[in-house]
C-alpha positions, 0 to 999 in steps of 0.5 A: 912394145913389139914382139922382138923387143921382148928379148932386147939385145938379142943378136942370135941369127937362126941360120948363123953358121950355114953357108949358101951358094947362090947361083940365082938371078933376077927375083925368085932365087935372089929373094929366097937367098936374101931371106936366108941371109937375113936369118944369118946364113953366109950367102955367097952370090956367084956371078959372071964378070958382067954381073947379074942382070938386076945390077942394071935395073933402075933406080940407079945411083952412081951405077948402083941399082937399089932393086939389086941391093934390096934382093941381095943385101948381106950376100958376098959376091964371087965372080966365076966362069962356070964354063971353065974348068977352073970355075967348075972346080971352084964350085965343087970345092965351095959346094964341099963346104956349103949347106945349101945351094940355090939356083934358078937356071932353066932345067938342064943348065946345071946338069950340062955344067956338071954342077947339078945335084947328082954331080955335087952330092958325092962331093957333099951328101949333106948339101941341100940343093934348091932348084927354082924354075918356071914349070919344075925340073921335069915334064913336057913344059920343064925346059920352056923359058919362063918369067913371072908375067908368063907364069901369071898368064899360064897359071890362070891367075890373070884370067881369074883376076879379070873375072873380078873386073866388071865390063873388062874383057882384056887381061890386065898388064901386070908389073908386080911379080907375085910369082917371083916373090911367092916362089922364092918364099916357098923355096925358103920354107922348103929349105928350112924343112930340109934343114930340119930333116937333115938334122935327123937323117944327116943327109941333104936332098934336092928341092924342086920348086915350080913357079907355076904351082906356086902361083896356082896356090894363090888361086884358092877359091878359083881352084875349087870353082874350076872343078865345081860350078858356083854361080858368081855374085852379080858384082865382085864382093870385094872392091872399091866403095866410093866416098866423097873424095875417094874410095875405101875397101870394106870387107864383109866376111862374117856375120858379125861384120855384116851386122856391124856395117848395117848398124853403121850405115843406118840399115839395121833392119837389113839384118833380118831382111830375107835379101841379106839375112844369110851369106847365100842371100847376100851373094845373090843381092850383093849389088843392092846391099853395096848400093846401100853402103855407098849411099852412106859412104858417098856423104863422108870423106875417106878419113871420116868414113874409115874412122866410123868403120874402124870404131864399129870393128868393120875391116876397111882401108883407104886405097894407098900408094906404096909411098903412102903405105911406107909412111904408115906409123904401124911400119915405123912401130914394127921397125919394118924397114932397114937402111942399107948402103952400097956404093951409090949411097944409102936407101931403105929395104923391107925387113922380113915380115915376121919377128922372133923373140929368140932371133934377129931377122934384120938384114945386113947393112951393105951390098957387096960390089961385084967380085968383092969376095972372090980372092978371099974365097978362092984363097980359102978353097986353095985356088987363088990365082993371079988373074985380075978380079973385077971389083968396085964401081968399074964392074957395075954396069948401067 
């Protein structure tokens, strides 16, 4: 039984009743707003009549992007021209009804549109306004354009990663956008904190989330070693260990783990060997120790190696593809994936990585087509017009 099953039939959504205006595009902001939607908030995604960029990103089926769907499932879609007076007035009226606003334009854009926090606060003093940007809302770098790969380089993350690749001197290519995901998650946490504070003060506030600082938060050890010189071990301490047919990751992070691993590889005498008997000595002699581990592991197939290590309580894993990881029975047990649908058909998305006994954290089942909710929401705020609103497949590019 998993945690969420302890209250079987629970349908409560922790953020039910909250309204969010989502002006964000690409990944960081949409990821933040998707988390709010999964927690039950009504998230209204504001788009231009061409739709946001991610609608055209592969995989595409019948013109519908599953990447867009993964980031925006459960949101409503409204098309507005933010440069027009009608569009701005629609935003002001929607903001008066909203609890949260999320935007990730370059700093200054919302101010020029007169839709920044200071402009909307008189309309709704309870509004929690979350701005996500590359470098923060002010300062010498604030208005520089930024995407995740730029922030990876600017934060030192790529060079820190390079230091763990022996023999390499060129930074790696990176197609996995850590900066977007971690920044969106920090935005979600800040919004949740502001909601609690609002319950006490009755007032909203402006949240300024920096991708640069979010990315720096991943370099915990490196942040300290950049201030205080620490001699690196002769070989990175965590990396692939060869088996007879592949590689495994073995983590020796405690005395208990070290002692268990020495028993597994038949080197119990190394527990008291001065070269390895404490953490400092092991760092200095890491190559010799891991050479001994690989002399053992190369005789075993990966599965056999993992079985022995697991039985001894040594943390280890094979190197898997994402497809292999998704097939893990543990994820099935956790119900970690949900099936959702757009006009191109059904596909799976990852649920939030936490479970709650008193709240449902699963996503909605459908992705809105572009402009699907424009008429309804314009009618609600008293701005219904006869202007044609793009909806359905014709509005989806790609």
